HTML snippet that shows the backbone in 3Dmol.js (N, CA, C, O; Angstrom):
<script src="https://3Dmol.org/build/3Dmol-min.js"></script>
<div id="view" style="width:600px;height:400px;position:relative"></div>
<script>
const pdb = `
ATOM      1  N   MET A   1      87.200 -54.619  76.891  1.00  0.00           N
ATOM      2  CA  MET A   1      86.592 -53.810  75.869  1.00  0.00           C
ATOM      3  C   MET A   1      86.555 -54.921  74.816  1.00  0.00           C
ATOM      4  O   MET A   1      85.528 -55.140  74.174  1.00  0.00           O
ATOM      5  N   PHE A   2      87.725 -55.645  74.637  1.00  0.00           N
ATOM      6  CA  PHE A   2      88.014 -56.460  73.371  1.00  0.00           C
ATOM      7  C   PHE A   2      86.799 -57.590  73.507  1.00  0.00           C
ATOM      8  O   PHE A   2      86.113 -57.878  72.526  1.00  0.00           O
ATOM      9  N   ILE A   3      86.595 -58.196  74.794  1.00  0.00           N
ATOM     10  CA  ILE A   3      85.920 -59.075  74.942  1.00  0.00           C
ATOM     11  C   ILE A   3      84.427 -58.904  74.650  1.00  0.00           C
ATOM     12  O   ILE A   3      83.752 -59.720  74.022  1.00  0.00           O
ATOM     13  N   LEU A   4      84.014 -57.833  75.138  1.00  0.00           N
ATOM     14  CA  LEU A   4      82.563 -57.209  74.534  1.00  0.00           C
ATOM     15  C   LEU A   4      82.419 -57.123  73.393  1.00  0.00           C
ATOM     16  O   LEU A   4      81.429 -57.635  72.871  1.00  0.00           O
ATOM     17  N   ILE A   5      83.273 -56.510  72.721  1.00  0.00           N
ATOM     18  CA  ILE A   5      83.198 -56.448  70.967  1.00  0.00           C
ATOM     19  C   ILE A   5      83.019 -57.738  70.518  1.00  0.00           C
ATOM     20  O   ILE A   5      82.027 -58.113  69.894  1.00  0.00           O
ATOM     21  N   GLU A   6      84.088 -58.517  70.866  1.00  0.00           N
ATOM     22  CA  GLU A   6      83.986 -59.968  70.299  1.00  0.00           C
ATOM     23  C   GLU A   6      82.660 -60.759  70.540  1.00  0.00           C
ATOM     24  O   GLU A   6      82.175 -61.624  69.811  1.00  0.00           O
ATOM     25  N   TYR A   7      82.240 -60.332  71.576  1.00  0.00           N
ATOM     26  CA  TYR A   7      80.824 -61.161  72.088  1.00  0.00           C
ATOM     27  C   TYR A   7      79.541 -60.641  71.234  1.00  0.00           C
ATOM     28  O   TYR A   7      78.612 -61.342  70.833  1.00  0.00           O
ATOM     29  N   LEU A   8      79.701 -59.351  71.067  1.00  0.00           N
ATOM     30  CA  LEU A   8      78.980 -58.551  70.152  1.00  0.00           C
ATOM     31  C   LEU A   8      78.897 -59.119  68.748  1.00  0.00           C
ATOM     32  O   LEU A   8      77.817 -59.390  68.223  1.00  0.00           O
ATOM     33  N   TRP A   9      79.990 -59.278  68.197  1.00  0.00           N
ATOM     34  CA  TRP A   9      80.240 -59.720  66.934  1.00  0.00           C
ATOM     35  C   TRP A   9      79.779 -61.292  66.750  1.00  0.00           C
ATOM     36  O   TRP A   9      79.331 -61.643  65.658  1.00  0.00           O
ATOM     37  N   VAL A  10      79.878 -62.087  67.667  1.00  0.00           N
ATOM     38  CA  VAL A  10      79.438 -63.436  67.773  1.00  0.00           C
ATOM     39  C   VAL A  10      77.957 -63.471  67.717  1.00  0.00           C
ATOM     40  O   VAL A  10      77.447 -64.313  66.978  1.00  0.00           O
ATOM     41  N   ILE A  11      77.169 -62.641  68.421  1.00  0.00           N
ATOM     42  CA  ILE A  11      75.779 -62.367  68.615  1.00  0.00           C
ATOM     43  C   ILE A  11      75.295 -61.916  67.163  1.00  0.00           C
ATOM     44  O   ILE A  11      74.285 -62.452  66.706  1.00  0.00           O
ATOM     45  N   GLU A  12      75.922 -61.026  66.478  1.00  0.00           N
ATOM     46  CA  GLU A  12      75.500 -60.467  65.200  1.00  0.00           C
ATOM     47  C   GLU A  12      75.604 -61.230  64.139  1.00  0.00           C
ATOM     48  O   GLU A  12      74.796 -61.280  63.212  1.00  0.00           O
ATOM     49  N   SER A  13      76.860 -61.998  64.280  1.00  0.00           N
ATOM     50  CA  SER A  13      76.956 -63.021  63.145  1.00  0.00           C
ATOM     51  C   SER A  13      75.831 -64.185  63.195  1.00  0.00           C
ATOM     52  O   SER A  13      75.263 -64.573  62.173  1.00  0.00           O
ATOM     53  N   SER A  14      75.563 -64.709  64.501  1.00  0.00           N
ATOM     54  CA  SER A  14      74.695 -65.748  64.642  1.00  0.00           C
ATOM     55  C   SER A  14      73.344 -65.223  64.329  1.00  0.00           C
ATOM     56  O   SER A  14      72.427 -65.923  63.897  1.00  0.00           O
ATOM     57  N   ALA A  15      73.271 -63.907  64.579  1.00  0.00           N
ATOM     58  CA  ALA A  15      71.543 -63.599  64.304  1.00  0.00           C
ATOM     59  C   ALA A  15      71.480 -63.318  62.673  1.00  0.00           C
ATOM     60  O   ALA A  15      70.412 -63.597  62.128  1.00  0.00           O
ATOM     61  N   CYS A  16      72.485 -62.818  61.905  1.00  0.00           N
ATOM     62  CA  CYS A  16      72.350 -63.033  60.498  1.00  0.00           C
ATOM     63  C   CYS A  16      72.303 -64.327  59.999  1.00  0.00           C
ATOM     64  O   CYS A  16      71.502 -64.557  59.093  1.00  0.00           O
ATOM     65  N   ARG A  17      73.095 -65.317  60.472  1.00  0.00           N
ATOM     66  CA  ARG A  17      73.081 -66.645  60.005  1.00  0.00           C
ATOM     67  C   ARG A  17      71.632 -67.319  60.293  1.00  0.00           C
ATOM     68  O   ARG A  17      71.212 -68.150  59.488  1.00  0.00           O
ATOM     69  N   LEU A  18      70.899 -66.984  61.384  1.00  0.00           N
ATOM     70  CA  LEU A  18      69.597 -67.470  61.663  1.00  0.00           C
ATOM     71  C   LEU A  18      68.602 -66.801  60.737  1.00  0.00           C
ATOM     72  O   LEU A  18      67.628 -67.431  60.326  1.00  0.00           O
ATOM     73  N   ARG A  19      68.829 -65.497  60.385  1.00  0.00           N
ATOM     74  CA  ARG A  19      67.972 -64.818  59.605  1.00  0.00           C
ATOM     75  C   ARG A  19      67.929 -65.280  58.352  1.00  0.00           C
ATOM     76  O   ARG A  19      66.839 -65.412  57.795  1.00  0.00           O
ATOM     77  N   PHE A  20      69.281 -65.644  57.626  1.00  0.00           N
ATOM     78  CA  PHE A  20      69.354 -66.248  56.485  1.00  0.00           C
ATOM     79  C   PHE A  20      68.735 -67.446  56.296  1.00  0.00           C
ATOM     80  O   PHE A  20      68.036 -67.636  55.300  1.00  0.00           O
ATOM     81  N   THR A  21      68.950 -68.482  57.339  1.00  0.00           N
ATOM     82  CA  THR A  21      68.227 -69.742  57.377  1.00  0.00           C
ATOM     83  C   THR A  21      66.866 -69.669  57.502  1.00  0.00           C
ATOM     84  O   THR A  21      66.196 -70.542  56.951  1.00  0.00           O
ATOM     85  N   ARG A  22      66.273 -68.710  58.182  1.00  0.00           N
ATOM     86  CA  ARG A  22      64.802 -68.504  58.394  1.00  0.00           C
ATOM     87  C   ARG A  22      64.293 -68.129  57.082  1.00  0.00           C
ATOM     88  O   ARG A  22      63.394 -68.813  56.593  1.00  0.00           O
ATOM     89  N   LEU A  23      64.798 -67.035  56.396  1.00  0.00           N
ATOM     90  CA  LEU A  23      64.525 -66.653  55.186  1.00  0.00           C
ATOM     91  C   LEU A  23      64.695 -67.857  54.023  1.00  0.00           C
ATOM     92  O   LEU A  23      63.844 -67.883  53.135  1.00  0.00           O
ATOM     93  N   THR A  24      65.536 -68.633  54.012  1.00  0.00           N
ATOM     94  CA  THR A  24      65.777 -69.806  53.041  1.00  0.00           C
ATOM     95  C   THR A  24      64.599 -70.784  53.368  1.00  0.00           C
ATOM     96  O   THR A  24      63.993 -71.353  52.460  1.00  0.00           O
ATOM     97  N   ASN A  25      64.367 -70.920  54.367  1.00  0.00           N
ATOM     98  CA  ASN A  25      63.317 -71.904  54.824  1.00  0.00           C
ATOM     99  C   ASN A  25      62.097 -71.669  54.403  1.00  0.00           C
ATOM    100  O   ASN A  25      61.369 -72.552  53.950  1.00  0.00           O
ATOM    101  N   ALA A  26      61.694 -70.162  54.545  1.00  0.00           N
ATOM    102  CA  ALA A  26      60.365 -69.749  54.192  1.00  0.00           C
ATOM    103  C   ALA A  26      60.042 -69.422  52.577  1.00  0.00           C
ATOM    104  O   ALA A  26      58.931 -69.358  52.052  1.00  0.00           O
ATOM    105  N   PHE A  27      61.142 -69.267  52.054  1.00  0.00           N
ATOM    106  CA  PHE A  27      60.891 -68.921  50.422  1.00  0.00           C
ATOM    107  C   PHE A  27      61.583 -69.844  49.619  1.00  0.00           C
ATOM    108  O   PHE A  27      61.658 -69.591  48.416  1.00  0.00           O
ATOM    109  N   SER A  28      62.201 -71.060  50.143  1.00  0.00           N
ATOM    110  CA  SER A  28      62.718 -71.764  48.988  1.00  0.00           C
ATOM    111  C   SER A  28      62.448 -73.370  49.447  1.00  0.00           C
ATOM    112  O   SER A  28      63.319 -74.172  49.788  1.00  0.00           O
ATOM    113  N   LYS A  29      60.944 -73.617  49.357  1.00  0.00           N
ATOM    114  CA  LYS A  29      60.746 -74.916  49.672  1.00  0.00           C
ATOM    115  C   LYS A  29      61.188 -75.836  48.582  1.00  0.00           C
ATOM    116  O   LYS A  29      61.343 -77.048  48.734  1.00  0.00           O
ATOM    117  N   LYS A  30      61.387 -75.155  47.433  1.00  0.00           N
ATOM    118  CA  LYS A  30      61.742 -76.217  46.317  1.00  0.00           C
ATOM    119  C   LYS A  30      63.119 -75.898  45.918  1.00  0.00           C
ATOM    120  O   LYS A  30      63.422 -74.709  45.819  1.00  0.00           O
ATOM    121  N   LEU A  31      63.929 -76.746  45.692  1.00  0.00           N
ATOM    122  CA  LEU A  31      65.466 -76.602  45.010  1.00  0.00           C
ATOM    123  C   LEU A  31      65.509 -75.472  44.065  1.00  0.00           C
ATOM    124  O   LEU A  31      66.266 -74.501  44.101  1.00  0.00           O
ATOM    125  N   GLU A  32      64.450 -75.783  43.094  1.00  0.00           N
ATOM    126  CA  GLU A  32      64.544 -74.838  41.917  1.00  0.00           C
ATOM    127  C   GLU A  32      64.333 -73.327  42.173  1.00  0.00           C
ATOM    128  O   GLU A  32      64.845 -72.391  41.559  1.00  0.00           O
ATOM    129  N   ASN A  33      63.407 -73.288  43.285  1.00  0.00           N
ATOM    130  CA  ASN A  33      63.291 -71.694  43.741  1.00  0.00           C
ATOM    131  C   ASN A  33      64.581 -71.377  44.341  1.00  0.00           C
ATOM    132  O   ASN A  33      65.140 -70.354  43.947  1.00  0.00           O
ATOM    133  N   HIS A  34      65.110 -72.054  45.184  1.00  0.00           N
ATOM    134  CA  HIS A  34      66.377 -71.493  45.851  1.00  0.00           C
ATOM    135  C   HIS A  34      67.491 -71.291  44.836  1.00  0.00           C
ATOM    136  O   HIS A  34      68.282 -70.365  45.018  1.00  0.00           O
ATOM    137  N   LYS A  35      67.619 -72.128  43.727  1.00  0.00           N
ATOM    138  CA  LYS A  35      68.618 -71.782  42.683  1.00  0.00           C
ATOM    139  C   LYS A  35      68.253 -70.226  42.100  1.00  0.00           C
ATOM    140  O   LYS A  35      69.110 -69.345  42.022  1.00  0.00           O
ATOM    141  N   HIS A  36      67.154 -70.084  41.793  1.00  0.00           N
ATOM    142  CA  HIS A  36      66.755 -68.777  41.279  1.00  0.00           C
ATOM    143  C   HIS A  36      66.969 -67.750  42.016  1.00  0.00           C
ATOM    144  O   HIS A  36      67.467 -66.720  41.561  1.00  0.00           O
ATOM    145  N   ALA A  37      66.583 -67.913  43.386  1.00  0.00           N
ATOM    146  CA  ALA A  37      66.840 -66.700  44.492  1.00  0.00           C
ATOM    147  C   ALA A  37      68.311 -66.623  44.683  1.00  0.00           C
ATOM    148  O   ALA A  37      68.656 -65.508  45.074  1.00  0.00           O
ATOM    149  N   ALA A  38      69.317 -67.502  44.521  1.00  0.00           N
ATOM    150  CA  ALA A  38      70.535 -67.535  44.760  1.00  0.00           C
ATOM    151  C   ALA A  38      71.320 -66.564  43.558  1.00  0.00           C
ATOM    152  O   ALA A  38      72.166 -65.683  43.711  1.00  0.00           O
ATOM    153  N   ALA A  39      70.701 -67.080  42.345  1.00  0.00           N
ATOM    154  CA  ALA A  39      71.246 -66.326  41.245  1.00  0.00           C
ATOM    155  C   ALA A  39      70.918 -64.801  41.017  1.00  0.00           C
ATOM    156  O   ALA A  39      71.695 -63.964  40.556  1.00  0.00           O
ATOM    157  N   ILE A  40      69.735 -64.619  41.391  1.00  0.00           N
ATOM    158  CA  ILE A  40      69.227 -63.230  41.368  1.00  0.00           C
ATOM    159  C   ILE A  40      70.238 -62.236  42.486  1.00  0.00           C
ATOM    160  O   ILE A  40      70.655 -61.101  42.256  1.00  0.00           O
ATOM    161  N   TYR A  41      70.468 -63.094  43.776  1.00  0.00           N
ATOM    162  CA  TYR A  41      71.390 -62.251  44.773  1.00  0.00           C
ATOM    163  C   TYR A  41      72.612 -62.153  44.178  1.00  0.00           C
ATOM    164  O   TYR A  41      73.100 -61.022  44.171  1.00  0.00           O
ATOM    165  N   PHE A  42      73.274 -63.089  43.645  1.00  0.00           N
ATOM    166  CA  PHE A  42      74.625 -63.019  43.108  1.00  0.00           C
ATOM    167  C   PHE A  42      74.719 -62.147  41.829  1.00  0.00           C
ATOM    168  O   PHE A  42      75.802 -61.635  41.547  1.00  0.00           O
ATOM    169  N   MET A  43      73.682 -61.965  41.081  1.00  0.00           N
ATOM    170  CA  MET A  43      73.631 -61.055  39.958  1.00  0.00           C
ATOM    171  C   MET A  43      73.794 -59.613  40.624  1.00  0.00           C
ATOM    172  O   MET A  43      74.701 -58.841  40.315  1.00  0.00           O
ATOM    173  N   HIS A  44      72.798 -59.337  41.585  1.00  0.00           N
ATOM    174  CA  HIS A  44      72.681 -58.112  42.172  1.00  0.00           C
ATOM    175  C   HIS A  44      74.232 -57.595  42.692  1.00  0.00           C
ATOM    176  O   HIS A  44      74.737 -56.506  42.421  1.00  0.00           O
ATOM    177  N   TYR A  45      74.908 -58.808  43.605  1.00  0.00           N
ATOM    178  CA  TYR A  45      75.885 -58.376  44.336  1.00  0.00           C
ATOM    179  C   TYR A  45      77.072 -58.170  43.297  1.00  0.00           C
ATOM    180  O   TYR A  45      78.016 -57.439  43.598  1.00  0.00           O
ATOM    181  N   ASN A  46      77.018 -58.787  42.137  1.00  0.00           N
ATOM    182  CA  ASN A  46      78.380 -58.449  41.205  1.00  0.00           C
ATOM    183  C   ASN A  46      78.041 -57.665  40.293  1.00  0.00           C
ATOM    184  O   ASN A  46      79.000 -57.139  39.729  1.00  0.00           O
ATOM    185  N   PHE A  47      76.788 -57.304  39.828  1.00  0.00           N
ATOM    186  CA  PHE A  47      76.742 -56.260  38.712  1.00  0.00           C
ATOM    187  C   PHE A  47      75.826 -54.918  39.184  1.00  0.00           C
ATOM    188  O   PHE A  47      75.871 -53.937  38.442  1.00  0.00           O
ATOM    189  N   CYS A  48      75.048 -54.861  40.327  1.00  0.00           N
ATOM    190  CA  CYS A  48      74.333 -53.810  40.557  1.00  0.00           C
ATOM    191  C   CYS A  48      75.099 -53.139  41.787  1.00  0.00           C
ATOM    192  O   CYS A  48      75.334 -51.935  41.684  1.00  0.00           O
ATOM    193  N   ARG A  49      75.442 -53.697  42.747  1.00  0.00           N
ATOM    194  CA  ARG A  49      76.052 -53.096  44.025  1.00  0.00           C
ATOM    195  C   ARG A  49      77.510 -52.705  43.796  1.00  0.00           C
ATOM    196  O   ARG A  49      78.429 -53.426  43.404  1.00  0.00           O
ATOM    197  N   ILE A  50      77.531 -51.295  44.153  1.00  0.00           N
ATOM    198  CA  ILE A  50      78.774 -50.723  44.137  1.00  0.00           C
ATOM    199  C   ILE A  50      79.435 -51.134  45.509  1.00  0.00           C
ATOM    200  O   ILE A  50      78.735 -51.125  46.522  1.00  0.00           O
ATOM    201  N   HIS A  51      80.765 -51.494  45.569  1.00  0.00           N
ATOM    202  CA  HIS A  51      81.412 -52.038  46.749  1.00  0.00           C
ATOM    203  C   HIS A  51      82.352 -50.814  47.099  1.00  0.00           C
ATOM    204  O   HIS A  51      83.087 -50.235  46.300  1.00  0.00           O
ATOM    205  N   ALA A  52      82.177 -50.505  48.558  1.00  0.00           N
ATOM    206  CA  ALA A  52      83.073 -49.498  49.184  1.00  0.00           C
ATOM    207  C   ALA A  52      84.675 -49.709  48.680  1.00  0.00           C
ATOM    208  O   ALA A  52      85.289 -48.829  48.076  1.00  0.00           O
ATOM    209  N   THR A  53      85.132 -50.766  48.963  1.00  0.00           N
ATOM    210  CA  THR A  53      86.497 -51.154  48.731  1.00  0.00           C
ATOM    211  C   THR A  53      87.137 -50.890  47.280  1.00  0.00           C
ATOM    212  O   THR A  53      88.221 -50.361  47.034  1.00  0.00           O
ATOM    213  N   LEU A  54      86.289 -51.341  46.484  1.00  0.00           N
ATOM    214  CA  LEU A  54      86.277 -51.357  44.869  1.00  0.00           C
ATOM    215  C   LEU A  54      86.006 -49.891  44.294  1.00  0.00           C
ATOM    216  O   LEU A  54      86.647 -49.445  43.343  1.00  0.00           O
ATOM    217  N   ARG A  55      85.105 -49.256  44.886  1.00  0.00           N
ATOM    218  CA  ARG A  55      84.289 -48.254  44.410  1.00  0.00           C
ATOM    219  C   ARG A  55      83.762 -48.593  43.052  1.00  0.00           C
ATOM    220  O   ARG A  55      83.451 -47.653  42.321  1.00  0.00           O
ATOM    221  N   VAL A  56      83.633 -49.732  42.655  1.00  0.00           N
ATOM    222  CA  VAL A  56      82.684 -50.064  41.639  1.00  0.00           C
ATOM    223  C   VAL A  56      82.241 -51.268  41.694  1.00  0.00           C
ATOM    224  O   VAL A  56      82.496 -51.850  42.749  1.00  0.00           O
ATOM    225  N   THR A  57      81.490 -52.014  40.687  1.00  0.00           N
ATOM    226  CA  THR A  57      81.082 -53.405  41.173  1.00  0.00           C
ATOM    227  C   THR A  57      82.172 -54.334  40.591  1.00  0.00           C
ATOM    228  O   THR A  57      83.006 -54.050  39.731  1.00  0.00           O
ATOM    229  N   PRO A  58      81.985 -55.523  41.252  1.00  0.00           N
ATOM    230  CA  PRO A  58      83.128 -56.695  40.894  1.00  0.00           C
ATOM    231  C   PRO A  58      83.064 -57.000  39.459  1.00  0.00           C
ATOM    232  O   PRO A  58      84.114 -57.284  38.881  1.00  0.00           O
ATOM    233  N   ALA A  59      81.984 -56.974  38.837  1.00  0.00           N
ATOM    234  CA  ALA A  59      81.883 -56.989  37.204  1.00  0.00           C
ATOM    235  C   ALA A  59      82.749 -55.831  36.414  1.00  0.00           C
ATOM    236  O   ALA A  59      83.465 -56.091  35.447  1.00  0.00           O
ATOM    237  N   MET A  60      82.592 -54.631  36.919  1.00  0.00           N
ATOM    238  CA  MET A  60      83.341 -53.890  36.304  1.00  0.00           C
ATOM    239  C   MET A  60      84.778 -54.031  36.547  1.00  0.00           C
ATOM    240  O   MET A  60      85.533 -53.843  35.593  1.00  0.00           O
ATOM    241  N   GLU A  61      85.299 -54.361  37.783  1.00  0.00           N
ATOM    242  CA  GLU A  61      86.437 -54.499  38.092  1.00  0.00           C
ATOM    243  C   GLU A  61      87.180 -55.569  37.209  1.00  0.00           C
ATOM    244  O   GLU A  61      88.336 -55.413  36.815  1.00  0.00           O
ATOM    245  N   CYS A  62      86.381 -56.699  36.932  1.00  0.00           N
ATOM    246  CA  CYS A  62      86.974 -57.553  36.204  1.00  0.00           C
ATOM    247  C   CYS A  62      86.949 -57.348  34.603  1.00  0.00           C
ATOM    248  O   CYS A  62      87.589 -58.045  33.816  1.00  0.00           O
ATOM    249  N   GLY A  63      86.237 -56.445  34.309  1.00  0.00           N
ATOM    250  CA  GLY A  63      86.033 -55.967  32.866  1.00  0.00           C
ATOM    251  C   GLY A  63      84.858 -56.637  32.048  1.00  0.00           C
ATOM    252  O   GLY A  63      84.707 -56.616  30.826  1.00  0.00           O
ATOM    253  N   LEU A  64      83.990 -57.291  33.090  1.00  0.00           N
ATOM    254  CA  LEU A  64      82.864 -57.823  32.282  1.00  0.00           C
ATOM    255  C   LEU A  64      81.643 -56.793  31.715  1.00  0.00           C
ATOM    256  O   LEU A  64      80.827 -57.132  30.858  1.00  0.00           O
ATOM    257  N   THR A  65      81.682 -55.644  32.280  1.00  0.00           N
ATOM    258  CA  THR A  65      80.751 -54.669  31.812  1.00  0.00           C
ATOM    259  C   THR A  65      81.425 -53.239  32.289  1.00  0.00           C
ATOM    260  O   THR A  65      82.407 -53.112  33.021  1.00  0.00           O
ATOM    261  N   ASP A  66      80.712 -52.300  31.738  1.00  0.00           N
ATOM    262  CA  ASP A  66      81.435 -50.894  31.801  1.00  0.00           C
ATOM    263  C   ASP A  66      80.409 -49.891  32.450  1.00  0.00           C
ATOM    264  O   ASP A  66      80.606 -48.680  32.350  1.00  0.00           O
ATOM    265  N   HIS A  67      79.157 -50.464  33.211  1.00  0.00           N
ATOM    266  CA  HIS A  67      78.550 -49.525  33.731  1.00  0.00           C
ATOM    267  C   HIS A  67      77.604 -50.357  34.787  1.00  0.00           C
ATOM    268  O   HIS A  67      77.369 -51.555  34.633  1.00  0.00           O
ATOM    269  N   VAL A  68      77.188 -49.723  35.671  1.00  0.00           N
ATOM    270  CA  VAL A  68      76.470 -50.375  36.610  1.00  0.00           C
ATOM    271  C   VAL A  68      74.960 -50.763  36.312  1.00  0.00           C
ATOM    272  O   VAL A  68      74.199 -49.964  35.767  1.00  0.00           O
ATOM    273  N   TRP A  69      74.562 -52.066  36.711  1.00  0.00           N
ATOM    274  CA  TRP A  69      73.370 -52.570  36.216  1.00  0.00           C
ATOM    275  C   TRP A  69      72.273 -52.017  37.165  1.00  0.00           C
ATOM    276  O   TRP A  69      72.513 -51.690  38.327  1.00  0.00           O
ATOM    277  N   SER A  70      71.023 -51.937  36.569  1.00  0.00           N
ATOM    278  CA  SER A  70      69.869 -51.446  37.506  1.00  0.00           C
ATOM    279  C   SER A  70      69.228 -53.120  37.871  1.00  0.00           C
ATOM    280  O   SER A  70      69.424 -54.085  37.133  1.00  0.00           O
ATOM    281  N   LEU A  71      68.562 -53.157  38.973  1.00  0.00           N
ATOM    282  CA  LEU A  71      68.162 -54.387  39.266  1.00  0.00           C
ATOM    283  C   LEU A  71      66.901 -54.711  38.470  1.00  0.00           C
ATOM    284  O   LEU A  71      66.410 -55.839  38.511  1.00  0.00           O
ATOM    285  N   GLU A  72      66.384 -53.739  37.759  1.00  0.00           N
ATOM    286  CA  GLU A  72      65.320 -53.984  36.643  1.00  0.00           C
ATOM    287  C   GLU A  72      65.925 -54.902  35.398  1.00  0.00           C
ATOM    288  O   GLU A  72      65.385 -55.891  34.902  1.00  0.00           O
ATOM    289  N   VAL A  73      67.146 -54.327  35.043  1.00  0.00           N
ATOM    290  CA  VAL A  73      67.605 -54.991  33.911  1.00  0.00           C
ATOM    291  C   VAL A  73      68.133 -56.530  34.205  1.00  0.00           C
ATOM    292  O   VAL A  73      68.117 -57.420  33.354  1.00  0.00           O
ATOM    293  N   VAL A  74      68.561 -56.669  35.435  1.00  0.00           N
ATOM    294  CA  VAL A  74      68.751 -58.173  35.910  1.00  0.00           C
ATOM    295  C   VAL A  74      67.522 -58.962  35.796  1.00  0.00           C
ATOM    296  O   VAL A  74      67.473 -60.022  35.171  1.00  0.00           O
ATOM    297  N   LEU A  75      66.456 -58.393  36.454  1.00  0.00           N
ATOM    298  CA  LEU A  75      65.341 -59.189  36.410  1.00  0.00           C
ATOM    299  C   LEU A  75      64.690 -59.458  35.163  1.00  0.00           C
ATOM    300  O   LEU A  75      63.976 -60.455  35.053  1.00  0.00           O
ATOM    301  N   ASN A  76      64.912 -58.470  33.983  1.00  0.00           N
ATOM    302  CA  ASN A  76      64.448 -58.650  32.910  1.00  0.00           C
ATOM    303  C   ASN A  76      65.320 -59.576  32.186  1.00  0.00           C
ATOM    304  O   ASN A  76      64.714 -59.941  31.178  1.00  0.00           O
ATOM    305  N   LEU A  77      66.208 -59.990  32.242  1.00  0.00           N
ATOM    306  CA  LEU A  77      67.151 -61.117  31.852  1.00  0.00           C
ATOM    307  C   LEU A  77      66.644 -62.553  32.003  1.00  0.00           C
ATOM    308  O   LEU A  77      67.130 -63.547  31.465  1.00  0.00           O
ATOM    309  N   MET A  78      65.635 -62.505  32.785  1.00  0.00           N
ATOM    310  CA  MET A  78      64.920 -63.966  33.363  1.00  0.00           C
ATOM    311  C   MET A  78      63.900 -64.119  32.297  1.00  0.00           C
ATOM    312  O   MET A  78      63.506 -65.274  32.132  1.00  0.00           O
ATOM    313  N   TYR A  79      63.364 -63.156  31.501  1.00  0.00           N
ATOM    314  CA  TYR A  79      62.277 -63.177  30.826  1.00  0.00           C
ATOM    315  C   TYR A  79      62.558 -63.000  29.442  1.00  0.00           C
ATOM    316  O   TYR A  79      61.640 -62.990  28.622  1.00  0.00           O
TER     317      TYR A  79
END
`;
const viewer = $3Dmol.createViewer("view");
viewer.addModel(pdb, "pdb");
viewer.setStyle({}, {cartoon: {color: "spectrum"}});
viewer.zoomTo();
viewer.render();
</script>
């Protein structure tokens, strides 16, 4: 049973890695575009997404903010 679970985990992690590679190849033809996409992802991860283990966002846990940001607010910071 353990071998089957480990095998499925390897397949799943490989699929995720290939998907990330495929998406970055398709949408990040220029380094500048890749930097912007990564910045939006990290802002969403740290300020918008509530994590199950923390039950708050990482930014709230660190004391950088006192509320969950919407993705609209993050995108408006660009302009």
